C-alpha positions as CSV (number, residue, x, y, z in Angstrom):
1,M,102.0,-35.2,-223.6
2,K,99.5,-33.6,-226.2
3,Q,98.5,-30.9,-224.4
4,L,102.3,-29.7,-224.3
5,L,102.7,-30.3,-228.4
6,L,100.0,-28.0,-228.6
7,I,101.2,-25.5,-226.2
8,A,105.0,-25.2,-228.1
9,L,103.0,-25.7,-231.7
10,L,101.6,-22.2,-230.6
11,L,104.0,-20.6,-229.4
12,S,106.1,-21.6,-232.6
13,S,103.6,-20.2,-234.4
14,F,103.7,-17.3,-232.6
15,F,106.9,-16.7,-232.1
16,T,107.4,-17.4,-235.9
17,A,105.0,-15.1,-237.0
18,T,106.0,-11.7,-235.1
19,N,109.2,-12.4,-236.1
20,A,108.2,-12.5,-240.0
21,D,106.4,-9.2,-238.9
22,N,109.2,-7.4,-237.6
23,H,111.7,-9.2,-240.0
24,F,113.9,-6.1,-241.0
25,M,114.0,-5.0,-245.0
26,Y,117.3,-3.9,-246.1
27,Y,116.9,-3.4,-249.5
28,K,120.1,-2.0,-251.7
29,D,120.6,-1.7,-255.3
30,T,124.2,-1.5,-256.5
31,D,124.0,-1.7,-260.1
32,R,124.5,1.7,-261.1
33,L,127.1,3.6,-258.9
34,G,128.4,-0.1,-257.3
35,V,127.0,1.3,-253.9
36,P,123.5,1.2,-252.9
37,F,121.4,3.8,-253.9
38,A,117.8,3.5,-254.7
39,K,115.4,5.9,-253.9
40,D,111.9,6.5,-254.0
41,P,110.1,3.2,-253.0
42,I,106.3,2.0,-254.0
43,V,105.1,-0.9,-253.8
44,L,101.8,-2.7,-255.1
45,R,100.1,-6.2,-255.1
46,F,100.2,-8.0,-258.3
47,H,99.5,-11.5,-259.6
48,N,99.7,-13.1,-256.3
49,K,103.6,-10.8,-255.4
50,Y,104.4,-7.9,-254.5
51,L,106.6,-5.4,-256.9
52,M,108.2,-1.7,-256.1
53,Y,109.2,0.6,-258.2
54,Y,112.3,2.6,-257.3
55,S,114.5,5.9,-258.4
56,L,118.1,4.9,-259.7
57,P,120.7,7.1,-260.2
58,P,123.0,8.2,-263.5
59,Y,125.4,5.4,-264.4
60,K,128.9,6.6,-262.6
61,D,130.8,8.0,-266.0
62,S,128.3,6.3,-268.6
63,K,126.6,8.4,-272.0
64,N,123.3,7.9,-269.5
65,R,123.0,10.8,-267.5
66,A,119.7,10.1,-266.6
67,W,117.5,9.0,-263.7
68,N,115.8,5.9,-264.2
69,I,113.3,4.0,-262.5
70,G,114.5,-0.1,-261.3
71,I,111.5,-3.1,-260.5
72,A,112.1,-5.6,-257.7
73,E,109.6,-8.9,-256.7
74,S,109.1,-9.7,-253.7
75,K,107.0,-13.2,-252.1
76,N,107.0,-11.3,-249.2
77,H,107.6,-8.0,-249.3
78,T,110.5,-8.4,-247.2
79,D,113.2,-10.0,-249.9
80,W,113.6,-8.5,-252.8
81,K,114.7,-9.4,-255.9
82,K,115.5,-7.4,-258.7
83,I,114.1,-8.2,-262.3
84,G,114.2,-4.7,-264.2
85,E,114.4,-1.7,-265.0
86,I,112.1,1.2,-266.8
87,L,114.5,3.0,-269.5
88,P,114.2,6.0,-271.7
89,E,111.8,5.7,-274.8
90,A,110.4,8.9,-275.7
91,D,112.2,12.5,-276.5
92,Y,110.3,13.7,-273.5
93,E,111.9,11.2,-271.0
94,E,115.4,11.9,-272.6
95,K,117.1,13.4,-269.2
96,G,115.4,11.4,-267.1
97,L,112.5,9.5,-265.5
98,C,112.0,8.5,-261.8
99,A,109.7,9.2,-258.8
100,P,107.0,6.5,-259.7
101,G,103.7,6.1,-258.3
102,A,101.3,2.8,-259.2
103,I,98.0,1.9,-258.8
104,V,96.4,-1.6,-260.0
105,R,93.5,-1.1,-261.8
106,N,91.8,-4.6,-263.1
107,D,94.0,-6.5,-264.1
108,T,96.0,-3.6,-265.5
109,I,99.2,-1.8,-263.3
110,H,99.1,2.5,-263.9
111,L,102.7,3.6,-263.4
112,F,102.8,7.5,-263.0
113,Y,106.0,9.0,-263.3
114,Q,107.7,12.1,-263.6
115,I,109.9,13.4,-266.4
116,Y,112.9,14.7,-264.3
117,G,115.8,17.8,-265.2
118,N,113.6,20.4,-266.8
119,R,112.9,22.3,-263.6
120,T,109.3,23.8,-264.6
121,K,108.5,21.8,-267.1
122,D,108.4,18.6,-265.2
123,A,105.6,16.5,-265.4
124,I,103.7,14.1,-264.8
125,C,103.4,10.5,-267.2
126,H,101.5,7.9,-267.3
127,A,102.4,4.4,-268.9
128,Y,100.7,0.8,-268.1
129,S,101.3,-2.8,-268.1
130,T,99.9,-6.5,-268.0
131,D,102.9,-8.2,-266.6
132,G,104.5,-5.4,-264.3
133,I,108.2,-4.6,-266.6
134,H,107.6,-4.0,-270.0
135,F,105.2,-0.4,-270.3
136,T,103.1,0.9,-272.3
137,R,103.7,5.6,-273.6
138,N,100.1,7.1,-272.8
139,I,100.5,9.1,-276.6
140,S,99.1,12.2,-274.6
141,N,102.6,12.1,-272.4
142,P,103.4,14.1,-270.1
143,I,99.4,13.6,-269.1
144,F,99.9,16.4,-266.0
145,R,101.4,19.9,-264.8
146,P,99.7,22.8,-263.3
147,K,98.6,25.9,-264.1
148,E,101.5,28.4,-263.4
149,G,100.5,31.4,-260.6
150,K,100.7,32.8,-257.7
151,W,101.9,29.9,-256.2
152,T,103.0,27.6,-258.1
153,C,106.3,27.9,-261.3
154,G,104.2,25.1,-263.1
155,R,106.3,21.7,-262.0
156,A,105.0,18.3,-261.1
157,I,106.6,16.0,-259.3
158,D,105.9,12.5,-257.5
159,A,102.4,11.8,-257.9
160,E,100.0,10.0,-256.3
161,V,97.4,8.4,-257.7
162,V,94.2,6.6,-255.6
163,E,90.3,6.6,-256.4
164,Y,88.0,8.2,-253.6
165,N,84.4,9.3,-253.4
166,G,83.7,8.2,-257.5
167,K,87.2,9.8,-259.0
168,Y,90.7,9.6,-259.0
169,F,92.3,12.3,-257.2
170,L,96.7,13.0,-258.8
171,Y,98.2,14.3,-255.8
172,F,101.7,16.7,-256.6
173,A,105.1,18.4,-255.7
174,T,105.4,21.2,-257.5
175,R,107.7,24.7,-256.8
176,D,106.9,28.2,-255.4
177,P,107.2,30.7,-258.6
178,D,111.2,31.2,-257.1
179,F,111.6,27.6,-257.2
180,K,112.3,27.3,-253.5
181,I,109.7,26.3,-251.4
182,Q,108.3,23.2,-252.3
183,L,104.1,22.3,-251.7
184,Q,100.9,19.8,-252.5
185,G,98.2,20.1,-255.6
186,V,96.1,17.8,-256.4
187,A,93.7,17.6,-259.6
188,S,91.7,14.6,-260.7
189,A,89.9,13.1,-263.1
190,P,86.5,10.4,-263.4
191,L,86.5,6.7,-262.9
192,N,86.5,5.8,-266.4
193,T,89.2,7.9,-267.1
194,D,92.2,6.5,-270.1
195,F,94.3,9.0,-267.6
196,S,95.4,11.1,-270.4
197,R,96.1,14.6,-269.7
198,N,92.0,16.2,-270.9
199,T,90.8,13.8,-268.4
200,W,92.8,15.7,-265.4
201,T,90.8,19.1,-263.7
202,Q,93.4,21.1,-261.6
203,L,91.1,21.4,-258.6
204,T,92.2,24.2,-257.0
205,D,94.0,27.5,-257.7
206,Y,96.5,26.8,-254.1
207,S,98.2,24.3,-252.3
208,I,96.4,22.0,-250.3
209,L,99.3,21.3,-247.6
210,Y,102.8,23.8,-247.7
211,P,105.6,23.3,-244.9
212,T,104.8,25.1,-242.0
213,L,106.2,22.8,-239.2
214,P,110.1,23.3,-238.1
215,W,111.0,20.1,-239.3
216,E,109.5,20.1,-243.0
217,G,111.5,23.5,-243.7
218,K,111.1,24.4,-246.8
219,C,109.5,21.6,-248.3
220,I,106.4,19.1,-248.8
221,E,106.7,16.4,-251.1
222,G,106.3,12.8,-251.7
223,A,102.5,12.3,-250.6
224,T,101.7,8.7,-250.5
225,I,97.9,7.5,-249.5
226,I,96.0,4.9,-247.8
227,K,91.7,5.4,-247.6
228,R,91.1,4.5,-244.3
229,N,87.4,4.6,-242.2
230,K,85.9,7.3,-245.2
231,K,89.4,9.3,-245.2
232,L,92.5,9.4,-246.2
233,Y,95.4,9.8,-244.9
234,M,98.4,11.0,-246.3
235,F,102.0,10.6,-245.7
236,Y,104.4,12.8,-247.2
237,A,108.3,14.0,-246.8
238,G,108.5,17.1,-244.9
239,A,112.1,19.0,-245.3
240,Y,114.1,18.8,-248.2
241,N,116.5,15.4,-248.9
242,N,119.0,15.3,-245.5
243,S,117.7,18.0,-243.9
244,P,117.2,15.9,-242.7
245,Q,114.0,14.7,-244.7
246,Q,111.3,12.9,-241.9
247,I,107.9,11.2,-242.6
248,G,104.7,13.5,-241.3
249,V,100.8,12.5,-241.8
250,A,97.3,14.4,-242.4
251,E,93.9,13.6,-242.4
252,S,91.1,14.4,-245.0
253,T,87.8,13.8,-245.6
254,D,87.3,15.2,-249.1
255,G,90.7,14.7,-250.2
256,I,91.4,18.4,-250.9
257,T,91.4,20.2,-247.5
258,W,94.0,18.4,-244.6
259,K,94.4,18.6,-241.1
260,R,97.8,17.3,-239.8
261,L,97.8,14.4,-236.8
262,S,100.7,16.1,-235.3
263,D,102.9,18.8,-235.8
264,K,106.0,16.8,-235.0
265,P,107.2,13.5,-237.7
266,F,105.8,10.4,-237.9
267,L,108.4,9.3,-238.4
268,A,111.6,11.1,-237.5
269,N,115.6,9.9,-238.6
270,G,117.4,8.0,-237.1
271,K,119.9,8.9,-234.4
272,P,123.3,9.2,-234.4
273,G,125.6,6.4,-236.1
274,Y,121.8,4.7,-236.9
275,W,121.5,3.7,-240.9
276,N,118.8,6.2,-241.4
277,E,120.8,9.0,-239.6
278,S,121.1,11.4,-242.3
279,E,117.0,10.8,-243.3
280,S,113.9,8.8,-242.8
281,G,112.4,10.3,-246.5
282,H,110.0,9.7,-249.7
283,P,107.3,6.9,-247.8
284,C,104.9,4.5,-249.4
285,I,102.1,3.5,-247.4
286,F,101.3,-0.4,-248.1
287,K,98.3,-2.5,-247.4
288,D,99.6,-6.6,-247.8
289,K,97.1,-9.0,-248.8
290,C,96.4,-9.7,-245.1
291,G,95.4,-6.2,-244.6
292,R,98.2,-5.2,-242.8
293,T,100.1,-1.7,-243.2
294,Y,103.4,-0.6,-243.8
295,L,105.4,2.4,-244.6
296,F,108.1,1.9,-247.3
297,F,110.9,4.8,-247.3
298,Q,114.3,5.5,-248.1
299,G,117.1,6.4,-245.8
300,N,120.8,7.2,-245.9
301,N,123.9,7.8,-243.0
302,T,126.0,8.9,-245.8
303,H,124.4,12.6,-246.3
304,G,122.9,11.3,-249.7
305,K,126.4,9.6,-250.7
306,T,123.9,5.6,-250.4
307,W,120.5,5.9,-250.3
308,I,118.7,2.6,-248.3
309,L,115.0,1.5,-249.1
310,S,113.3,-0.1,-245.8
311,K,110.0,-0.1,-244.6
312,V,108.0,-0.5,-240.7
313,R,104.5,-1.7,-239.6
314,V,101.7,0.7,-239.1
315,R,99.3,-0.1,-236.6
316,W,95.7,1.8,-235.6
317,K,95.0,3.0,-233.0
318,K,91.4,4.9,-232.7
319,G,91.2,5.2,-236.2
320,K,95.1,7.1,-236.0
321,P,98.3,5.5,-237.6
322,V,101.3,4.1,-235.4
323,P,104.9,3.2,-236.5
324,V,106.2,-0.4,-235.3
325,Y,109.7,0.0,-234.7
């Protein structure tokens, strides 16, 4: 009898863990438009909880016509509760701020976000917080935009910062001089940086990842990075929104030179009728407190009239990532 009870408990534990692992996340924010609309997720672990920052659209029929940043909290990175918003405070944020990236250093969250609505003058800004809700702006904001040249118009959006090989790398999306093609660039700063403008050095005068595959269209954006086995893995969004945008992956051993792992999307848009039929885009790769890896992303089936945030488990086989549905 005791053996049967033990087996039953073990089976119960297995199925509970399996169901929790595969629990479908479907995060909606209806505060702004009255319909689900949340984009560009970034997730981190902070003070024994998970925080998610994401882009919020302008209010409908309101004087506030700027994009802002939403904040949600979770105990299990599946069930989320909205706890705040980051609104414009400085003059340079007047037209909007969105597409956050974030890291935790010591006991502080460092947020890297873009000012938006300025075309070629869009740039990366930095703010920091010790509670995850209230942020202090870097006095040197905006902290980075690339030098205008043959390959870039000088715009910088979709920041991702990662520590690697004794420095911080800042990945960003930019546009070509004709403002038609979205592509990737990179800068770096020393480990003792306060992330101010004068600490960043642009590392190349060319794109480190340029759209070349048919499914990538004219756009590579939304880079998100994870370190594994002395390599960096970049999950990126290929093609402009709803084209459909899909997610690819590349690897690097130096943070500058990148090799795609496949000529096909790592995470494709959904089949007709699925919630993400229009796209699976703008990823965030994340490792939880148990060491499991998840890819958060945005999707919709309304061609951009609504946006939902979700996630899939990512397992690693022979050093390569594999999505688990």
